[in-house]
Backbone and ligand atoms as CSV (ligand in chain L), in Angstrom:
chain,resi,resn,atom,element,x,y,z
A,1,UNK,N,N,91.553,24.503,6.439
A,1,UNK,CA,C,90.467,24.978,7.310
A,1,UNK,C,C,89.128,24.916,6.595
A,2,UNK,N,N,89.152,25.179,5.271
A,2,UNK,CA,C,87.909,25.096,4.513
A,2,UNK,C,C,87.380,23.673,4.531
A,3,UNK,N,N,88.335,22.772,4.451
A,3,UNK,CA,C,87.992,21.356,4.421
A,3,UNK,C,C,87.286,20.967,5.730
A,4,UNK,N,N,87.823,21.510,6.797
A,4,UNK,CA,C,87.260,21.227,8.114
A,4,UNK,C,C,85.820,21.720,8.194
A,5,UNK,N,N,85.631,22.898,7.647
A,5,UNK,CA,C,84.288,23.480,7.633
A,5,UNK,C,C,83.333,22.595,6.848
A,6,UNK,N,N,83.859,22.106,5.723
A,6,UNK,CA,C,83.035,21.229,4.895
A,6,UNK,C,C,82.617,19.991,5.679
A,7,UNK,N,N,83.584,19.445,6.410
A,7,UNK,CA,C,83.293,18.240,7.188
A,7,UNK,C,C,82.278,18.530,8.282
A,8,UNK,N,N,82.453,19.672,8.913
A,8,UNK,CA,C,81.518,20.043,9.964
A,8,UNK,C,C,80.115,20.181,9.391
A,9,UNK,N,N,80.039,20.798,8.220
A,9,UNK,CA,C,78.759,20.954,7.551
A,9,UNK,C,C,78.161,19.593,7.221
A,10,UNK,N,N,79.026,18.723,6.717
A,10,UNK,CA,C,78.574,17.380,6.360
A,10,UNK,C,C,77.985,16.656,7.562
A,11,UNK,N,N,78.685,16.737,8.688
A,11,UNK,CA,C,78.181,16.009,9.858
A,11,UNK,C,C,76.874,16.615,10.342
A,12,UNK,N,N,76.767,17.932,10.201
A,12,UNK,CA,C,75.522,18.585,10.597
A,12,UNK,C,C,74.381,18.109,9.706
A,13,UNK,N,N,74.679,18.047,8.410
A,13,UNK,CA,C,73.668,17.580,7.460
A,13,UNK,C,C,73.263,16.147,7.793
A,14,UNK,N,N,74.297,15.329,8.095
A,14,UNK,CA,C,74.021,13.936,8.428
A,14,UNK,C,C,73.119,13.854,9.650
A,15,UNK,N,N,73.414,14.700,10.614
A,15,UNK,CA,C,72.631,14.706,11.847
A,15,UNK,C,C,71.187,15.089,11.549
A,16,UNK,N,N,71.043,16.169,10.784
A,16,UNK,CA,C,69.704,16.651,10.470
A,16,UNK,C,C,68.927,15.629,9.653
A,17,UNK,N,N,69.665,14.956,8.789
A,17,UNK,CA,C,69.013,14.009,7.894
A,17,UNK,C,C,68.597,12.735,8.627
A,18,UNK,N,N,69.533,12.226,9.443
A,18,UNK,CA,C,69.280,10.916,10.049
A,18,UNK,C,C,68.519,10.990,11.370
A,19,UNK,N,N,68.821,11.999,12.153
A,19,UNK,CA,C,68.290,12.019,13.507
A,19,UNK,C,C,66.764,11.951,13.579
A,20,UNK,N,N,66.061,12.783,12.823
A,20,UNK,CA,C,64.602,12.713,12.953
A,20,UNK,C,C,64.072,11.349,12.568
A,21,UNK,N,N,64.656,10.762,11.531
A,21,UNK,CA,C,64.186,9.460,11.089
A,21,UNK,C,C,64.412,8.416,12.170
A,22,UNK,N,N,65.552,8.522,12.834
A,22,UNK,CA,C,65.899,7.497,13.809
A,22,UNK,C,C,65.153,7.682,15.124
A,23,UNK,N,N,64.936,8.930,15.490
A,23,UNK,CA,C,64.433,9.156,16.837
A,23,UNK,C,C,62.935,9.394,16.937
A,24,UNK,N,N,62.335,9.856,15.875
A,24,UNK,CA,C,60.915,10.125,16.002
A,24,UNK,C,C,60.102,9.164,15.153
A,25,UNK,N,N,60.749,8.068,14.767
A,25,UNK,CA,C,60.047,7.146,13.900
A,25,UNK,C,C,59.086,6.281,14.691
A,26,UNK,N,N,57.850,6.737,14.803
A,26,UNK,CA,C,56.825,5.917,15.418
A,26,UNK,C,C,56.184,5.085,14.344
A,27,UNK,N,N,56.017,3.815,14.649
A,27,UNK,CA,C,55.356,2.961,13.675
A,27,UNK,C,C,53.859,3.244,13.690
A,28,UNK,N,N,53.225,2.928,12.606
A,28,UNK,CA,C,51.780,3.096,12.525
A,28,UNK,C,C,51.158,1.763,12.153
A,29,UNK,N,N,50.131,1.418,12.889
A,29,UNK,CA,C,49.454,0.154,12.643
A,29,UNK,C,C,47.957,0.421,12.579
A,30,UNK,N,N,47.299,-0.261,11.667
A,30,UNK,CA,C,45.859,-0.079,11.491
A,30,UNK,C,C,45.112,-1.333,11.917
A,31,UNK,N,N,44.031,-1.133,12.656
A,31,UNK,CA,C,43.140,-2.225,13.025
A,31,UNK,C,C,41.758,-1.878,12.478
A,32,UNK,N,N,41.165,-2.817,11.768
A,32,UNK,CA,C,39.845,-2.543,11.198
A,32,UNK,C,C,38.741,-2.958,12.159
A,33,UNK,N,N,37.690,-2.152,12.172
A,33,UNK,CA,C,36.505,-2.462,12.968
A,33,UNK,C,C,35.466,-3.020,12.008
A,34,UNK,N,N,35.325,-4.351,12.053
A,34,UNK,CA,C,34.383,-5.019,11.155
A,34,UNK,C,C,33.110,-5.352,11.922
A,35,UNK,N,N,32.147,-5.983,11.235
A,35,UNK,CA,C,30.874,-6.386,11.859
A,35,UNK,C,C,30.933,-7.867,12.226
A,36,UNK,N,N,31.111,-8.246,13.427
A,36,UNK,CA,C,31.433,-7.431,14.580
A,36,UNK,C,C,32.686,-7.992,15.237
A,37,UNK,N,N,33.793,-7.593,14.733
A,37,UNK,CA,C,35.072,-8.061,15.274
A,37,UNK,C,C,36.165,-7.086,14.868
A,38,UNK,N,N,37.269,-7.147,15.586
A,38,UNK,CA,C,38.435,-6.353,15.218
A,38,UNK,C,C,39.347,-7.201,14.353
A,39,UNK,N,N,39.940,-6.578,13.349
A,39,UNK,CA,C,40.843,-7.281,12.443
A,39,UNK,C,C,42.101,-6.427,12.277
A,40,UNK,N,N,43.255,-6.801,12.845
A,40,UNK,CA,C,43.410,-7.989,13.667
A,40,UNK,C,C,43.116,-7.682,15.133
A,41,UNK,N,N,42.562,-8.653,15.784
A,41,UNK,CA,C,42.131,-8.425,17.158
A,41,UNK,C,C,43.315,-8.331,18.113
A,42,UNK,N,N,44.334,-9.135,17.883
A,42,UNK,CA,C,45.468,-9.158,18.813
A,42,UNK,C,C,46.751,-8.823,18.058
A,43,UNK,N,N,47.328,-7.696,18.437
A,43,UNK,CA,C,48.533,-7.256,17.741
A,43,UNK,C,C,49.658,-6.991,18.737
A,44,UNK,N,N,50.868,-7.051,18.233
A,44,UNK,CA,C,52.047,-6.722,19.033
A,44,UNK,C,C,52.797,-5.599,18.331
A,45,UNK,N,N,53.109,-4.567,19.077
A,45,UNK,CA,C,53.756,-3.395,18.473
A,45,UNK,C,C,54.928,-2.938,19.320
A,46,UNK,N,N,55.756,-2.088,18.723
A,46,UNK,CA,C,56.865,-1.456,19.444
A,46,UNK,C,C,56.346,-0.280,20.261
A,47,UNK,N,N,57.048,0.068,21.333
A,47,UNK,CA,C,56.683,1.300,22.045
A,47,UNK,C,C,56.735,2.493,21.082
A,48,UNK,N,N,55.803,3.392,21.245
A,48,UNK,CA,C,55.755,4.566,20.385
A,48,UNK,C,C,54.890,4.379,19.149
A,49,UNK,N,N,54.310,3.197,19.034
A,49,UNK,CA,C,53.480,2.919,17.865
A,49,UNK,C,C,52.096,3.540,18.016
A,50,UNK,N,N,51.637,4.148,16.951
A,50,UNK,CA,C,50.279,4.679,16.923
A,50,UNK,C,C,49.374,3.659,16.244
A,51,UNK,N,N,48.365,3.239,16.983
A,51,UNK,CA,C,47.382,2.316,16.423
A,51,UNK,C,C,46.162,3.136,15.993
A,52,UNK,N,N,45.743,2.927,14.759
A,52,UNK,CA,C,44.551,3.614,14.253
A,52,UNK,C,C,43.478,2.585,13.942
A,53,UNK,N,N,42.344,2.748,14.599
A,53,UNK,CA,C,41.203,1.882,14.319
A,53,UNK,C,C,40.385,2.540,13.216
A,54,UNK,N,N,40.021,1.739,12.218
A,54,UNK,CA,C,39.265,2.267,11.084
A,54,UNK,C,C,37.907,1.582,11.019
A,55,UNK,N,N,36.866,2.371,11.005
A,55,UNK,CA,C,35.514,1.839,10.873
A,55,UNK,C,C,35.345,1.250,9.482
A,56,UNK,N,N,35.263,-0.074,9.427
A,56,UNK,CA,C,35.174,-0.740,8.130
A,56,UNK,C,C,33.873,-1.509,7.992
A,57,UNK,N,N,32.962,-1.302,8.932
A,57,UNK,CA,C,31.717,-2.057,8.904
A,57,UNK,C,C,30.505,-1.168,8.723
A,58,UNK,N,N,29.350,-1.780,8.846
A,58,UNK,CA,C,28.083,-1.043,8.723
A,58,UNK,C,C,27.455,-0.766,10.073
A,59,UNK,N,N,27.892,-1.514,11.094
A,59,UNK,CA,C,27.378,-1.281,12.442
A,59,UNK,C,C,28.227,-0.225,13.145
A,60,UNK,N,N,27.638,0.470,14.090
A,60,UNK,CA,C,28.446,1.405,14.880
A,60,UNK,C,C,29.377,0.628,15.809
A,61,UNK,N,N,30.580,1.106,15.945
A,61,UNK,CA,C,31.561,0.435,16.808
A,61,UNK,C,C,32.304,1.459,17.655
A,62,UNK,N,N,32.922,0.939,18.699
A,62,UNK,CA,C,33.841,1.752,19.497
A,62,UNK,C,C,35.111,0.951,19.714
A,63,UNK,N,N,36.184,1.646,20.032
A,63,UNK,CA,C,37.345,0.992,20.620
A,63,UNK,C,C,37.508,1.618,21.994
A,64,UNK,N,N,37.377,0.772,22.990
A,64,UNK,CA,C,37.299,1.265,24.359
A,64,UNK,C,C,38.232,0.465,25.253
A,65,UNK,N,N,39.145,1.157,25.887
A,65,UNK,CA,C,40.129,0.510,26.754
A,65,UNK,C,C,39.466,-0.012,28.023
A,66,UNK,N,N,39.821,-1.215,28.416
A,66,UNK,CA,C,39.326,-1.759,29.689
A,66,UNK,C,C,39.912,-1.005,30.868
A,67,UNK,N,N,41.028,-0.318,30.621
A,67,UNK,CA,C,41.703,0.414,31.699
A,67,UNK,C,C,41.447,1.913,31.627
A,68,UNK,N,N,40.398,2.301,30.906
A,68,UNK,CA,C,40.044,3.729,30.789
A,68,UNK,C,C,41.156,4.573,30.184
A,69,UNK,N,N,41.973,3.968,29.338
A,69,UNK,CA,C,43.050,4.744,28.720
A,69,UNK,C,C,42.548,5.495,27.497
A,70,UNK,N,N,41.618,4.898,26.786
A,70,UNK,CA,C,41.044,5.576,25.618
A,70,UNK,C,C,39.628,5.065,25.394
A,71,UNK,N,N,38.860,5.906,24.727
A,71,UNK,CA,C,37.506,5.525,24.331
A,71,UNK,C,C,37.136,6.363,23.113
A,72,UNK,N,N,36.939,5.699,22.026
A,72,UNK,CA,C,36.679,6.426,20.775
A,72,UNK,C,C,35.305,7.072,20.777
A,73,UNK,N,N,34.414,6.568,21.622
A,73,UNK,CA,C,33.017,6.950,21.451
A,73,UNK,C,C,32.476,6.216,20.243
A,74,UNK,N,N,31.172,6.306,20.007
A,74,UNK,CA,C,30.560,5.565,18.910
A,74,UNK,C,C,31.007,6.127,17.561
A,75,UNK,N,N,31.516,5.224,16.723
A,75,UNK,CA,C,31.876,5.622,15.352
A,75,UNK,C,C,30.844,4.993,14.426
A,76,UNK,N,N,30.107,5.827,13.735
A,76,UNK,CA,C,28.983,5.347,12.926
A,76,UNK,C,C,29.433,4.397,11.820
A,77,UNK,N,N,28.586,3.412,11.536
A,77,UNK,CA,C,28.875,2.464,10.467
A,77,UNK,C,C,28.891,3.161,9.115
A,78,UNK,N,N,29.771,2.682,8.257
A,78,UNK,CA,C,29.864,3.241,6.913
A,78,UNK,C,C,30.527,4.596,6.841
A,79,UNK,N,N,30.960,5.107,7.986
A,79,UNK,CA,C,31.537,6.453,7.999
A,79,UNK,C,C,33.014,6.459,7.644
A,80,UNK,N,N,33.651,5.299,7.784
A,80,UNK,CA,C,35.091,5.254,7.574
A,80,UNK,C,C,35.856,6.015,8.638
A,81,UNK,N,N,35.159,6.330,9.713
A,81,UNK,CA,C,35.776,7.103,10.790
A,81,UNK,C,C,36.940,6.358,11.426
A,82,UNK,N,N,37.842,7.122,12.015
A,82,UNK,CA,C,39.022,6.513,12.627
A,82,UNK,C,C,39.223,7.043,14.036
A,83,UNK,N,N,40.003,6.294,14.785
A,83,UNK,CA,C,40.414,6.724,16.113
A,83,UNK,C,C,41.828,6.212,16.332
A,84,UNK,N,N,42.698,7.074,16.855
A,84,UNK,CA,C,44.099,6.686,17.031
A,84,UNK,C,C,44.531,6.833,18.485
A,85,UNK,N,N,45.436,5.971,18.868
A,85,UNK,CA,C,46.030,6.053,20.199
A,85,UNK,C,C,47.478,5.599,20.091
A,86,UNK,N,N,48.361,6.331,20.758
A,86,UNK,CA,C,49.782,6.001,20.701
A,86,UNK,C,C,50.206,5.277,21.972
A,87,UNK,N,N,50.828,4.144,21.793
A,87,UNK,CA,C,51.240,3.305,22.915
A,87,UNK,C,C,52.725,3.524,23.209
A,88,UNK,N,N,53.015,4.086,24.376
A,88,UNK,CA,C,54.399,4.382,24.736
A,88,UNK,C,C,54.989,3.327,25.671
A,89,UNK,N,N,54.216,2.891,26.629
A,89,UNK,CA,C,54.718,1.973,27.663
A,89,UNK,C,C,54.466,0.529,27.247
A,90,UNK,N,N,55.445,-0.312,27.542
A,90,UNK,CA,C,55.230,-1.711,27.221
A,90,UNK,C,C,54.216,-2.317,28.181
A,91,UNK,N,N,53.565,-3.314,27.694
A,91,UNK,CA,C,52.520,-3.960,28.479
A,91,UNK,C,C,51.443,-4.485,27.555
A,92,UNK,N,N,50.396,-5.017,28.169
A,92,UNK,CA,C,49.294,-5.536,27.370
A,92,UNK,C,C,48.060,-4.685,27.612
A,93,UNK,N,N,47.431,-4.244,26.547
A,93,UNK,CA,C,46.281,-3.343,26.634
A,93,UNK,C,C,45.072,-4.012,25.987
A,94,UNK,N,N,44.083,-4.326,26.814
A,94,UNK,CA,C,42.877,-4.963,26.303
A,94,UNK,C,C,41.806,-3.913,26.059
A,95,UNK,N,N,41.026,-4.144,25.040
A,95,UNK,CA,C,39.950,-3.201,24.727
A,95,UNK,C,C,38.757,-3.938,24.136
A,96,UNK,N,N,37.664,-3.224,24.007
A,96,UNK,CA,C,36.442,-3.852,23.492
A,96,UNK,C,C,35.613,-2.832,22.728
A,97,UNK,N,N,34.578,-3.337,22.085
A,97,UNK,CA,C,33.601,-2.489,21.415
A,97,UNK,C,C,32.355,-2.489,22.294
A,98,UNK,N,N,31.923,-1.302,22.697
A,98,UNK,CA,C,30.829,-1.215,23.671
A,98,UNK,C,C,29.579,-1.978,23.207
A,99,UNK,N,N,29.058,-1.733,21.988
A,99,UNK,CA,C,27.826,-2.462,21.618
A,99,UNK,C,C,28.036,-3.956,21.351
A,100,UNK,N,N,29.261,-4.377,21.097
A,100,UNK,CA,C,29.444,-5.773,20.670
A,100,UNK,C,C,30.397,-6.571,21.548
A,101,UNK,N,N,30.629,-6.056,22.741
A,101,UNK,CA,C,31.535,-6.794,23.635
A,101,UNK,C,C,31.008,-8.202,23.887
A,102,UNK,N,N,29.688,-8.278,24.096
A,102,UNK,CA,C,29.092,-9.586,24.407
A,102,UNK,C,C,29.171,-10.533,23.215
A,103,UNK,N,N,29.382,-9.977,22.022
A,103,UNK,CA,C,29.502,-10.827,20.840
A,103,UNK,C,C,30.967,-11.159,20.563
A,104,UNK,N,N,31.803,-10.793,21.512
A,104,UNK,CA,C,33.216,-11.149,21.380
A,104,UNK,C,C,34.039,-10.143,20.605
A,105,UNK,N,N,33.504,-8.936,20.453
A,105,UNK,CA,C,34.291,-7.918,19.745
A,105,UNK,C,C,35.249,-7.265,20.725
A,106,UNK,N,N,36.330,-7.981,20.973
A,106,UNK,CA,C,37.366,-7.505,21.889
A,106,UNK,C,C,38.730,-7.681,21.214
A,107,UNK,N,N,39.687,-6.950,21.717
A,107,UNK,CA,C,41.018,-7.030,21.129
A,107,UNK,C,C,42.081,-6.672,22.143
A,108,UNK,N,N,43.323,-6.796,21.711
A,108,UNK,CA,C,44.425,-6.441,22.602
A,108,UNK,C,C,45.586,-5.892,21.800
A,109,UNK,N,N,46.286,-4.965,22.434
A,109,UNK,CA,C,47.531,-4.442,21.865
A,109,UNK,C,C,48.632,-4.772,22.859
A,110,UNK,N,N,49.598,-5.538,22.426
A,110,UNK,CA,C,50.746,-5.841,23.274
A,110,UNK,C,C,51.919,-4.981,22.823
A,111,UNK,N,N,52.431,-4.202,23.756
A,111,UNK,CA,C,53.561,-3.327,23.454
A,111,UNK,C,C,54.804,-3.945,24.068
A,112,UNK,N,N,55.777,-4.266,23.215
A,112,UNK,CA,C,56.999,-4.875,23.742
A,112,UNK,C,C,58.203,-4.091,23.254
A,113,UNK,N,N,59.232,-4.033,24.082
A,113,UNK,CA,C,60.423,-3.254,23.782
A,113,UNK,C,C,61.086,-3.714,22.496
A,114,UNK,N,N,61.725,-2.776,21.820
A,114,UNK,CA,C,62.401,-3.086,20.562
A,114,UNK,C,C,63.460,-4.160,20.768
A,115,UNK,N,N,64.088,-4.154,21.945
A,115,UNK,CA,C,65.144,-5.128,22.200
A,115,UNK,C,C,64.586,-6.538,22.299
A,116,UNK,N,N,63.306,-6.621,22.613
A,116,UNK,CA,C,62.708,-7.938,22.795
A,116,UNK,C,C,62.008,-8.414,21.535
A,117,UNK,N,N,61.963,-7.562,20.504
A,117,UNK,CA,C,61.170,-7.919,19.333
A,117,UNK,C,C,61.934,-8.766,18.323
A,118,UNK,N,N,63.117,-9.234,18.701
A,118,UNK,CA,C,63.791,-10.177,17.829
A,118,UNK,C,C,63.096,-11.533,17.901
A,119,UNK,N,N,62.086,-11.603,18.725
A,119,UNK,CA,C,61.317,-12.827,18.879
A,119,UNK,C,C,60.349,-13.001,17.710
A,120,UNK,N,N,59.728,-14.157,17.608
A,120,UNK,CA,C,58.803,-14.392,16.495
A,120,UNK,C,C,57.565,-13.502,16.535
A,121,UNK,N,N,57.341,-12.763,17.611
A,121,UNK,CA,C,56.167,-11.903,17.684
A,121,UNK,C,C,56.535,-10.468,17.347
A,122,UNK,N,N,57.439,-10.323,16.412
A,122,UNK,CA,C,57.897,-8.982,16.026
A,122,UNK,C,C,56.751,-8.161,15.447
A,123,UNK,N,N,57.021,-6.884,15.288
A,123,UNK,CA,C,55.941,-5.953,14.978
A,123,UNK,C,C,55.738,-5.755,13.485
A,124,UNK,N,N,54.807,-4.935,13.194
A,124,UNK,CA,C,54.449,-4.655,11.808
A,124,UNK,C,C,55.620,-4.076,11.046
A,125,UNK,N,N,55.877,-4.614,9.884
A,125,UNK,CA,C,56.911,-4.055,9.035
A,125,UNK,C,C,56.274,-3.512,7.764
A,126,UNK,N,N,54.980,-3.518,7.704
A,126,UNK,CA,C,54.284,-3.106,6.492
A,126,UNK,C,C,53.514,-1.828,6.744
A,127,UNK,N,N,54.145,-0.897,7.463
A,127,UNK,CA,C,53.456,0.333,7.850
A,127,UNK,C,C,53.021,1.156,6.641
A,128,UNK,N,N,53.621,0.929,5.501
A,128,UNK,CA,C,53.276,1.725,4.331
A,128,UNK,C,C,51.924,1.313,3.763
A,129,UNK,N,N,51.550,0.078,4.018
A,129,UNK,CA,C,50.274,-0.407,3.506
A,129,UNK,C,C,49.124,0.134,4.348
A,130,UNK,N,N,48.041,0.528,3.709
A,130,UNK,CA,C,46.924,1.117,4.461
A,130,UNK,C,C,46.266,0.118,5.403
A,131,UNK,N,N,46.395,-1.144,5.132
A,131,UNK,CA,C,45.768,-2.117,6.012
A,131,UNK,C,C,46.815,-2.847,6.839
A,132,UNK,N,N,47.893,-2.152,7.102
A,132,UNK,CA,C,48.972,-2.783,7.855
A,132,UNK,C,C,48.474,-3.294,9.196
A,133,UNK,N,N,48.908,-4.473,9.515
A,133,UNK,CA,C,48.535,-5.028,10.802
A,133,UNK,C,C,49.766,-5.632,11.448
A,134,UNK,N,N,49.643,-5.928,12.691
A,134,UNK,CA,C,50.762,-6.570,13.358
A,134,UNK,C,C,50.892,-7.982,12.820
A,135,UNK,N,N,52.123,-8.381,12.619
A,135,UNK,CA,C,52.335,-9.673,12.008
A,135,UNK,C,C,52.768,-10.660,13.068
A,136,UNK,N,N,51.825,-11.408,13.519
A,136,UNK,CA,C,52.128,-12.343,14.580
A,136,UNK,C,C,52.946,-13.504,14.053
A,137,UNK,N,N,52.816,-13.798,12.766
A,137,UNK,CA,C,53.458,-15.022,12.299
A,137,UNK,C,C,54.566,-14.826,11.268
A,138,UNK,N,N,54.804,-13.619,10.800
A,138,UNK,CA,C,55.857,-13.480,9.804
A,138,UNK,C,C,57.235,-13.424,10.449
A,139,UNK,N,N,57.291,-12.970,11.677
A,139,UNK,CA,C,58.537,-13.042,12.417
A,139,UNK,C,C,59.636,-12.119,11.944
A,140,UNK,N,N,59.326,-11.103,11.160
A,140,UNK,CA,C,60.363,-10.177,10.707
A,140,UNK,C,C,60.653,-9.147,11.772
A,141,UNK,N,N,61.890,-9.059,12.240
A,141,UNK,CA,C,62.210,-8.045,13.251
A,141,UNK,C,C,62.195,-6.660,12.621
A,142,UNK,N,N,61.796,-5.641,13.373
A,142,UNK,CA,C,61.719,-4.288,12.824
A,142,UNK,C,C,63.091,-3.659,12.724
A,143,UNK,N,N,63.830,-4.062,11.714
A,143,UNK,CA,C,65.221,-3.648,11.605
A,143,UNK,C,C,65.375,-2.215,11.122
A,144,UNK,N,N,64.396,-1.709,10.406
A,144,UNK,CA,C,64.591,-0.440,9.703
A,144,UNK,C,C,65.009,0.695,10.627
A,145,UNK,N,N,64.271,0.887,11.710
A,145,UNK,CA,C,64.582,2.027,12.580
A,145,UNK,C,C,65.912,1.808,13.284
A,146,UNK,N,N,66.163,0.564,13.683
A,146,UNK,CA,C,67.438,0.237,14.329
A,146,UNK,C,C,68.594,0.510,13.381
A,147,UNK,N,N,68.411,0.091,12.144
A,147,UNK,CA,C,69.444,0.248,11.129
A,147,UNK,C,C,69.743,1.714,10.897
A,148,UNK,N,N,68.692,2.499,10.789
A,148,UNK,CA,C,68.868,3.937,10.551
A,148,UNK,C,C,69.609,4.566,11.725
A,149,UNK,N,N,69.219,4.207,12.930
A,149,UNK,CA,C,69.874,4.750,14.119
A,149,UNK,C,C,71.354,4.374,14.123
A,150,UNK,N,N,71.621,3.117,13.798
A,150,UNK,CA,C,73.002,2.633,13.754
A,150,UNK,C,C,73.808,3.392,12.712
A,151,UNK,N,N,73.216,3.547,11.520
A,151,UNK,CA,C,73.900,4.248,10.439
A,151,UNK,C,C,74.185,5.684,10.832
A,152,UNK,N,N,73.201,6.321,11.443
A,152,UNK,CA,C,73.366,7.719,11.845
A,152,UNK,C,C,74.506,7.841,12.859
A,153,UNK,N,N,74.506,6.947,13.836
A,153,UNK,CA,C,75.549,6.965,14.859
A,153,UNK,C,C,76.913,6.762,14.229
A,154,UNK,N,N,76.978,5.770,13.368
A,154,UNK,CA,C,78.234,5.446,12.705
A,154,UNK,C,C,78.738,6.636,11.902
A,155,UNK,N,N,77.850,7.230,11.129
A,155,UNK,CA,C,78.217,8.369,10.294
A,155,UNK,C,C,78.747,9.507,11.156
A,156,UNK,N,N,78.059,9.770,12.249
A,156,UNK,CA,C,78.478,10.858,13.131
A,156,UNK,C,C,79.843,10.585,13.740
A,157,UNK,N,N,80.049,9.343,14.173
A,157,UNK,CA,C,81.336,8.984,14.781
A,157,UNK,C,C,82.455,9.146,13.764
A,158,UNK,N,N,82.229,8.638,12.569
A,158,UNK,CA,C,83.245,8.724,11.518
A,158,UNK,C,C,83.573,10.177,11.213
A,159,UNK,N,N,82.533,10.976,11.009
A,159,UNK,CA,C,82.753,12.391,10.723
A,159,UNK,C,C,83.478,13.072,11.884
A,160,UNK,N,N,83.077,12.733,13.080
A,160,UNK,CA,C,83.691,13.333,14.259
A,160,UNK,C,C,85.171,13.021,14.334
A,161,UNK,N,N,85.519,11.756,14.090
A,161,UNK,CA,C,86.924,11.334,14.157
A,161,UNK,C,C,87.734,12.052,13.089
A,162,UNK,N,N,87.191,12.116,11.886
A,162,UNK,CA,C,87.892,12.804,10.799
A,162,UNK,C,C,88.106,14.268,11.149
A,163,UNK,N,N,87.055,14.890,11.631
A,163,UNK,CA,C,87.135,16.307,11.971
A,163,UNK,C,C,88.179,16.537,13.060
A,164,UNK,N,N,88.168,15.685,14.069
A,164,UNK,CA,C,89.116,15.817,15.179
A,164,UNK,C,C,90.548,15.637,14.698
A,165,UNK,N,N,90.749,14.610,13.858
A,165,UNK,CA,C,92.087,14.351,13.326
A,165,UNK,C,C,92.607,15.557,12.578
A,166,UNK,N,N,91.763,16.107,11.719
A,166,UNK,CA,C,92.166,17.276,10.935
A,166,UNK,C,C,92.464,18.441,11.837
A,167,UNK,N,N,91.612,18.627,12.829
A,167,UNK,CA,C,91.779,19.729,13.759
A,167,UNK,C,C,93.128,19.638,14.457
A,168,UNK,N,N,93.432,18.424,14.924
A,168,UNK,CA,C,94.667,18.206,15.654
A,168,UNK,C,C,95.875,18.455,14.742
A,169,UNK,N,N,95.768,17.968,13.499
A,169,UNK,CA,C,96.852,18.138,12.538
A,169,UNK,C,C,97.075,19.641,12.298
A,170,UNK,N,N,95.976,20.347,12.260
A,170,UNK,CA,C,96.030,21.794,12.017
A,170,UNK,C,C,96.758,22.507,13.151
A,171,UNK,N,N,96.423,22.152,14.360
A,171,UNK,CA,C,96.963,22.909,15.499
A,171,UNK,C,C,98.428,22.582,15.737
A,172,UNK,N,N,98.871,21.370,15.316
A,172,UNK,CA,C,100.264,21.025,15.549
A,172,UNK,C,C,101.158,21.557,14.448
A,173,UNK,N,N,100.630,21.760,13.254
A,173,UNK,CA,C,101.472,22.210,12.146
A,173,UNK,C,C,101.591,23.727,12.086
L,1,CU,CU,CU,31.290,-3.227,17.447
């Protein structure tokens, strides 16, 4: 019975350890606001990704959704100011910089489902880097979160089966 308790504890620990990583793992991507363009202007991300625009220029810039979804307001040049928005729904989101739209300072965020990102337009895998951007050409699928989810599920199933087997053995003997 002690052994069973240990196993139950183990599975609980596994759940606590893996679940948050697997389920709340939102990717983070940074887009720089330069003079006068976005870098990178066109990115593809997974649903749940938070995009942070960073003022990296000397001119004032905005990131402003064409669909009125977000508007950073003017971010002063040289301030290093940031603005973040989290993209949950798949689709294409176009935006612009209010003072420099006419100069072509526009960009887009394409949100595509994780199941569809095995394509060459997979998302950023360099979230740890401060200048992480969507990688349109590296083609690396975002395996990390999928892998963690898979491992967590597997671990839970294995622990569950072991626990059940022991339980059954206990009740019959
Ligand atoms: Cu601008």
